C-alpha positions as CSV (number, residue, x, y, z in Angstrom):
1,M,-99.0,-62.2,-10.1
2,R,-97.2,-59.1,-10.9
3,I,-93.8,-58.8,-9.2
4,R,-92.8,-55.2,-8.5
5,T,-91.3,-55.3,-5.1
6,A,-89.2,-57.5,-2.9
7,T,-92.4,-58.3,-0.9
8,D,-94.1,-59.4,-4.2
9,L,-91.1,-61.7,-5.1
10,G,-91.1,-63.2,-1.6
11,A,-94.8,-63.9,-1.7
12,F,-94.5,-65.5,-5.2
13,I,-91.6,-67.8,-4.0
14,R,-93.4,-68.7,-0.8
15,E,-96.7,-69.5,-2.7
16,R,-94.9,-71.5,-5.4
17,R,-92.8,-73.4,-2.8
18,A,-96.0,-74.3,-0.9
19,R,-97.8,-75.5,-4.0
20,L,-94.9,-77.7,-4.8
21,G,-95.0,-79.2,-1.3
22,M,-91.5,-78.1,-0.4
23,D,-90.4,-76.7,3.0
24,Q,-87.8,-74.0,3.2
25,I,-85.0,-76.4,4.0
26,V,-85.6,-78.4,0.8
27,L,-85.9,-75.3,-1.4
28,A,-82.8,-73.7,0.2
29,K,-80.8,-76.9,-0.6
30,K,-82.0,-77.0,-4.2
31,A,-81.1,-73.3,-4.6
32,G,-77.7,-73.8,-3.0
33,T,-78.3,-71.3,-0.3
34,S,-79.2,-71.1,3.4
35,R,-82.7,-71.4,4.9
36,K,-82.0,-68.0,6.6
37,W,-81.5,-66.3,3.3
38,L,-84.7,-67.9,1.9
39,V,-86.6,-66.7,5.0
40,E,-85.4,-63.2,4.4
41,V,-86.4,-63.3,0.7
42,E,-89.8,-64.7,1.4
43,Q,-90.3,-62.0,4.0
44,G,-89.5,-59.4,1.4
45,K,-86.5,-58.0,3.2
46,S,-84.7,-55.6,0.9
47,G,-81.4,-56.4,2.4
48,A,-81.4,-60.0,1.0
49,E,-79.0,-60.0,-1.9
50,I,-80.6,-61.1,-5.1
51,S,-79.0,-60.8,-8.5
52,I,-80.8,-62.5,-11.3
53,D,-81.4,-61.7,-15.0
54,L,-84.9,-62.4,-16.2
55,E,-86.1,-62.5,-19.8
56,A,-89.7,-61.7,-20.2
57,D,-91.8,-63.9,-22.5
58,S,-94.6,-61.9,-24.0
59,S,-97.0,-64.8,-23.3
60,V,-96.2,-64.5,-19.6
61,A,-96.0,-60.8,-19.4
62,T,-99.3,-60.1,-21.1
63,P,-101.5,-63.2,-20.9
64,R,-104.4,-63.3,-23.3
65,A,-107.4,-65.6,-22.9
66,G,-107.0,-68.7,-20.9
67,K,-104.6,-69.5,-18.1
68,A,-101.4,-67.4,-17.6
69,K,-98.1,-69.2,-17.8
70,V,-96.5,-69.7,-14.4
71,P,-92.8,-69.1,-14.3
72,D,-90.7,-72.2,-13.6
73,I,-89.2,-71.6,-10.1
74,N,-86.8,-74.5,-10.6
75,G,-85.4,-72.8,-13.8
76,V,-85.0,-69.6,-11.9
77,L,-83.2,-71.3,-9.0
78,D,-81.0,-73.2,-11.5
79,S,-79.9,-70.0,-13.1
80,L,-79.1,-68.5,-9.7
81,K,-76.9,-71.4,-8.8
82,K,-74.9,-71.0,-12.0
83,R,-74.1,-67.3,-11.4
84,P,-70.8,-66.4,-9.7
85,Q,-71.3,-65.4,-6.1
86,K,-70.5,-61.7,-5.2
87,K,-68.0,-61.3,-2.3
88,R,-69.3,-59.1,0.5
89,I,-66.8,-56.8,2.2
């Protein structure tokens, strides 16, 4: 799945969460956030604040023959938890 928009990201997170058998409450707790925020992200709302740094692995970005590598959602969530939270004014 190519992620270009907030809607694409939300769809990816929702599909991966479902494949892992997690409901939104469980994933929100693992991510250290609220279910409301997760709902907004999964719906592709552009107002949901997301600040992440991603490094592209060429084997993920341009898959060759065989199955494409699926990003590790737990790793992404762990990196989000470690980032300092921005204060909203």
